[in-house]
C-alpha positions in Angstrom: 0.0 0.0 0.0 2.8 2.4 0.8 4.5 1.7 -2.5 1.2 2.6 -4.3 0.8 5.8 -2.4 4.4 6.7 -3.0 3.9 6.2 -6.8 0.7 8.3 -6.7 2.5 11.1 -4.9 5.4 11.0 -7.5 2.9 11.0 -10.3 1.3 14.1 -8.8 4.7 15.8 -8.6 5.4 15.0 -12.3 2.0 16.3 -13.3 2.5 19.6 -11.4 5.9 20.1 -13.0 4.4 19.5 -16.4 1.4 21.7 -15.7 3.7 24.5 -14.5 5.2 24.8 -18.0 1.7 26.1 -19.2 1.1 23.4 -21.9 -1.9 23.6 -24.3 -3.3 26.7 -22.6 -3.6 28.6 -25.9 -5.7 25.9 -27.4 -8.4 25.9 -24.7 -11.2 28.6 -24.9 -11.7 28.6 -21.2 -8.1 28.1 -20.3 -8.0 30.8 -17.7 -10.8 29.4 -15.5 -9.7 25.8 -16.0 -6.1 26.7 -15.2 -7.1 28.6 -12.0 -9.3 25.7 -10.8 -6.6 23.2 -11.5 -4.1 25.2 -9.5 -6.5 25.5 -6.6 -6.8 21.7 -6.5 -3.0 21.5 -6.6 -2.7 23.9 -3.7 -5.2 21.9 -1.6 -3.4 18.5 -2.3 0.0 20.2 -1.5 -1.4 21.5 1.8 -2.7 18.0 2.7 0.7 16.5 1.9 2.4 19.2 4.0 0.2 18.4 6.9 1.5 14.8 6.8 5.1 16.0 7.3 4.4 19.4 8.9 7.4 19.4 11.2 9.9 18.6 8.5 8.2 21.1 6.2 8.6 23.9 8.8 12.2 23.0 9.4 12.9 23.1 5.7 10.9 26.2 4.9 12.4 28.3 7.6 15.9 27.5 6.4 15.3 29.8 3.4 15.2 33.1 5.3 15.9 35.4 2.4 13.4 33.4 0.3 10.8 33.9 3.0 11.6 37.6 3.3 11.3 38.0 -0.5 7.9 36.3 -0.6 6.9 38.3 2.5 7.7 41.5 0.7 5.6 40.4 -2.3 2.6 39.7 0.0 3.0 42.9 2.0 3.3 44.9 -1.3 -0.5 44.8 -1.5 -0.4 47.8 0.9 1.3 50.1 -1.6 0.3 48.3 -4.8 -1.0 50.2 -7.8 -3.5 47.3 -8.2 -4.1 45.9 -4.7 -6.6 43.2 -5.6 -4.4 41.8 -8.4 -1.3 41.9 -6.2 -3.2 40.0 -3.5 -4.2 37.2 -5.8 -0.9 36.8 -7.5 1.2 37.1 -4.3 -1.0 34.4 -2.7 -0.3 32.2 -5.7 3.4 32.9 -5.4 3.3 31.9 -1.7 1.6 28.6 -2.7 4.1 27.9 -5.4 7.0 28.6 -3.0 5.4 26.2 -0.5 5.1 23.6 -3.2 8.8 24.0 -3.9 9.6 23.7 -0.2 7.5 20.5 0.0 9.5 19.0 -2.8 12.7 19.8 -1.0 11.2 18.3 2.2 10.0 15.1 0.5 12.8 14.4 -2.1 16.6 14.6 -1.9 18.4 16.1 -4.9 19.1 12.7 -6.5 15.4 11.8 -6.2 14.5 15.1 -7.8 16.7 14.2 -10.7 14.7 11.0 -11.2 11.5 13.0 -11.2 12.9 15.4 -13.7 13.9 12.5 -15.9 10.3 11.6 -16.2 9.1 15.2 -16.5 11.5 16.2 -19.3 11.0 12.8 -21.0 7.2 13.2 -21.1 7.6 16.8 -22.1 9.9 16.0 -25.1 7.6 13.2 -26.3 4.5 15.4 -26.0 6.0 18.2 -28.0 7.4 15.8 -30.6 4.1 13.9 -31.1 2.1 17.1 -31.1 4.2 18.8 -33.8 4.2 15.7 -36.0 0.5 14.9 -35.7 -0.9 18.4 -35.4 1.5 20.7 -37.2 -1.2 23.4 -37.8 -1.0 24.0 -34.0 2.5 22.8 -33.2 4.4 24.7 -35.9 4.1 28.5 -36.2 2.5 29.7 -39.5 2.6 33.4 -38.6 5.5 35.8 -38.1 7.9 32.9 -37.2 6.6 30.5 -39.9 8.2 27.1 -39.7 9.4 27.4 -36.1 8.3 24.7 -33.7 6.3 25.9 -30.7 4.9 22.5 -29.7 2.3 22.5 -27.0 3.0 26.1 -26.1 1.8 29.4 -27.6 5.2 30.7 -28.5 8.5 29.3 -29.9 10.6 30.8 -27.2 8.8 28.9 -24.4 9.5 25.6 -26.2 13.1 26.8 -26.9 14.0 27.6 -23.2 12.4 24.4 -22.0 14.3 22.3 -24.6 17.5 24.1 -23.8 17.0 23.2 -20.1 16.0 19.6 -21.0 19.1 19.3 -23.3 21.4 20.4 -20.4 19.7 18.0 -18.0 19.8 15.0 -20.2 23.4 15.7 -21.2 24.5 15.8 -17.5 22.5 12.7 -16.7 23.9 10.8 -19.7 27.5 11.6 -18.6 26.7 10.4 -15.1 24.6 7.3 -15.5 25.6 3.8 -16.8 22.0 2.5 -16.6 19.7 3.3 -19.5 22.3 5.5 -21.1 20.9 5.0 -24.5 17.5 6.3 -23.3 19.2 9.4 -21.8 21.2 10.1 -24.9 17.9 9.7 -26.9 16.3 12.3 -24.6 19.2 14.6 -25.2 19.1 14.2 -29.0 15.4 14.8 -29.1 15.6 17.8 -26.8 18.4 19.4 -28.8 16.7 18.7 -32.1 13.6 20.5 -30.9 15.7 23.3 -29.5 17.1 23.8 -33.1 13.6 23.5 -34.6 12.2 26.1 -32.3 14.6 28.6 -33.8 14.9 30.2 -30.4 18.4 31.8 -30.8 18.7 33.0 -27.3 18.0 29.5 -25.9 20.5 28.0 -28.3 23.2 30.5 -27.3 22.5 29.8 -23.6 22.8 26.0 -24.1 26.1 26.5 -25.9 27.4 28.7 -23.1 26.5 26.1 -20.5 28.2 23.4 -22.4 31.4 25.5 -22.7 31.2 26.1 -18.9 31.3 22.4 -18.1 35.1 22.1 -17.9 35.2 25.2 -15.7 32.7 23.7 -13.3 34.8 20.6 -13.2 37.8 22.7 -12.1 35.9 23.4 -8.9 36.9 19.9 -7.9 40.6 20.5 -8.3 43.0 21.3 -5.4 43.2 25.0 -4.4 46.5 25.8 -6.1 45.4 24.6 -9.5 42.0 26.3 -9.1 43.7 29.7 -8.5 45.8 29.5 -11.6 43.0 28.1 -13.7 40.5 30.9 -12.8 43.2 33.6 -13.3 43.4 32.3 -16.9 39.6 32.2 -17.2 39.3 35.8 -16.0 42.0 36.9 -18.6 40.3 35.0 -21.4 36.8 36.3 -20.4 38.1 39.8 -20.5 39.5 39.3 -24.0 36.4 37.6 -25.3 34.2 40.4 -23.8 36.3 43.1 -25.5 36.2 41.2 -28.8 32.4 40.8 -28.6 31.9 44.5 -27.9 33.9 45.3 -31.0 32.0 42.9 -33.3 28.6 42.8 -31.6 26.8 44.5 -34.5 27.9 41.7 -36.9 27.0 39.0 -34.3 23.6 40.3 -33.7 22.9 40.6 -37.4 23.9 37.0 -37.9 21.5 36.0 -35.2 18.7 38.0 -36.8 18.7 40.7 -34.2 19.6 44.4 -34.3 21.8 46.4 -32.0 18.7 47.4 -29.9 17.9 43.7 -29.2 14.7 43.9 -31.2 13.5 47.1 -29.4 14.5 46.0 -25.9 17.1 48.6 -25.2 14.7 51.6 -25.8 12.1 49.8 -23.7 14.6 49.3 -20.8 15.5 52.9 -21.0 11.8 53.9 -20.7 11.3 51.5 -17.8 14.3 52.8 -15.8 12.8 56.3 -16.1 9.3 55.0 -15.0 10.8 53.2 -12.0 12.0 56.4 -10.5 8.5 57.2 -9.4 8.7 54.3 -6.8 12.4 53.3 -6.6 12.4 51.7 -3.2 9.3 49.5 -2.9 8.1 49.4 -6.5 4.5 49.4 -7.9 3.5 46.2 -6.0 3.9 42.5 -7.0 2.8 42.1 -10.7 1.0 45.5 -10.6 3.1 47.5 -13.1 1.9 45.8 -16.3 -1.8 46.5 -16.0 -2.3 49.4 -18.3 -4.9 51.8 -16.9 -5.4 49.7 -13.8 -1.8 50.3 -12.7 -0.3 53.7 -13.0 3.0 52.5 -14.6 2.6 50.7 -17.9 0.1 53.1 -19.5 2.8 55.7 -20.0 5.2 53.0 -21.3 2.6 51.8 -23.8 2.1 55.3 -25.1 5.8 55.3 -26.0 6.0 51.7 -27.3 2.9 51.0 -29.5 3.7 47.2 -29.6 2.4 47.2 -26.0 4.9 44.9 -24.1 3.4 43.0 -21.2 6.7 42.5 -19.4 10.1 44.2 -19.3 11.9 41.4 -21.3 14.3 41.4 -18.4 13.4 39.7 -15.1 15.6 41.8 -12.9 14.1 45.0 -14.2 10.6 43.6 -13.8 11.5 42.7 -10.2 12.8 46.2 -9.6 9.5 47.6 -11.0 7.4 45.3 -8.9 9.2 45.3 -5.5 11.7 48.1 -5.9 15.3 48.2 -4.9 14.6 46.5 -1.6 13.0 43.5 -3.3 15.7 43.2 -5.9 18.5 43.4 -3.3 16.9 40.6 -1.2 16.5 38.4 -4.3 20.1 39.0 -5.5 21.5 38.1 -2.0 19.4 35.0 -1.9 20.4 34.0 -5.5 24.1 34.6 -4.7 23.7 32.4 -1.6 22.2 29.6 -3.7 25.0 29.9 -6.3 27.6 29.5 -3.6 25.9 26.4 -2.3 25.7 25.0 -5.8 29.4 25.6 -6.3 30.1 23.8 -3.0 27.8 21.0 -4.1 30.0 20.5 -7.1 32.9 19.9 -4.8 31.0 17.4 -2.7 29.9 15.3 -5.7 31.9 13.2 -8.2 29.7 12.9 -11.3 28.4 15.3 -13.9 25.0 15.1 -12.3 26.4 17.1 -9.4 26.7 20.1 -11.8 22.9 20.3 -12.1 22.2 22.9 -9.4 25.0 25.2 -10.5 24.1 24.7 -14.2 20.5 25.5 -13.4 21.4 28.7 -11.5 23.5 29.9 -14.5 20.7 29.0 -16.9 18.2 31.0 -14.7 20.6 34.0 -14.7 21.1 33.9 -18.5 17.5 33.3 -19.6 16.2 36.1 -17.5 18.4 38.7 -19.3 15.8 38.8 -22.1 12.8 37.0 -20.5 10.8 37.6 -17.3 10.4 34.3 -15.5 11.8 35.1 -12.0 9.5 35.2 -9.0 6.7 33.9 -11.2 3.7 32.1 -9.6 2.8 28.7 -10.9 6.0 28.5 -13.0 8.4 25.6 -13.2 11.5 27.8 -13.2 10.6 29.4 -9.9 9.5 26.0 -8.5 12.9 24.5 -9.3 14.8 27.4 -7.9 13.0 27.1 -4.6 13.4 23.3 -4.5 17.1 23.2 -5.5 18.0 26.0 -3.1 16.3 24.5 -0.1 17.5 21.0 -0.9 21.1 22.0 -0.9 20.6 23.9 2.4 19.0 21.0 4.3 21.4 18.3 2.8 24.3 20.4 4.0 22.8 20.6 7.4 22.1 16.9 7.3 25.8 16.2 6.7 26.6 18.4 9.7 23.9 16.9 11.9 26.5 15.5 14.4 27.6 19.0 15.3 27.0 20.3 18.8 24.3 22.7 17.8 22.1 20.1 16.3 22.9 17.5 18.9 21.6 19.9 21.6 18.2 20.0 19.9 16.9 16.4 19.5 13.8 17.5 17.5 15.9 19.3 15.0 18.3 16.4 14.6 15.3 14.1 14.1 14.0 16.4 11.4 17.4 16.5 9.6 17.7 12.7 9.7 14.2 12.3 8.3 15.0 14.6 5.4 
């Protein structure tokens, strides 16, 4: 019976991860109401699962103090929000998504999460492949990006970034595992093929950058003397490459089908920086800026940019607009903390699979330079950020559970051991 319940719970997790990628939503006339209802059911089930392990959940959740502070700022921002009702609903959803991520960290260790992601990305790849081949009228764009695969999503860039992440994941897993290696390499080949077919140039560049970084991540496992010399060389080479890119950026952008304004993003960013000066410290409230006439921010931006953007095309700028300098600073401190833990995790592991947390952090940093998928409710990228960050924290504490501090608190030691 326990085995059956455990499999049902794992199936629920895989479903939530898949659903948080927003599949098929553009094909359903009543997608908004159905999506909201589904997420309410997910919240209720998650709450019931948390009750079963409420002590461990509280222990894990309270380990992410900066994370809690950031979500708290989003919730409290309803007090100064330009659209209080909207901010209240969205910040509640953000809290629930964060709690779901904390539950996953409570329930599954990092190696178990990797197995769940194998199923998630595997199903995701097959769904998109079958959908594009059997229903190309929906799965392949016939409009402005004619011929680009968009799969079960409404836009090619969504498929691109997910296939970029899937390619990285399957590559690391293939290099680490001896079992079912042919299946993992098949997953990688299919993911990378759909990344190319999506024609998402940003996602492709990010994948290439992450692959190039693999030897540098491996250098974290070297002895200290070698690491110092190696990273000195990396810094010198990085400076030279950056200088070279600045000199030839016009030609590079042209070859990628972009212009020097990044398809209108630079003028937009300039306008948004000016608009943010009205509320520099606390922002306009969580998700309240891009509401046109309802919020008092985006209406002026829309008047200057007739293509009516619905986000800043840069997650850090959006975070600044929503929660101000205070919220942005709290997030950056938390993100830096997770990156340090991820680097330490590389040193504690021996296989390529140990690179996954650090690779994911770099992916999140790069993808959000031109997208806005940070601090997003009901989104797989935020869900994984919370889960990975908290998992590394509690597993580090579990390794140090024999210290005096933990031994003096039997209940805490028991929680750590259970995790």
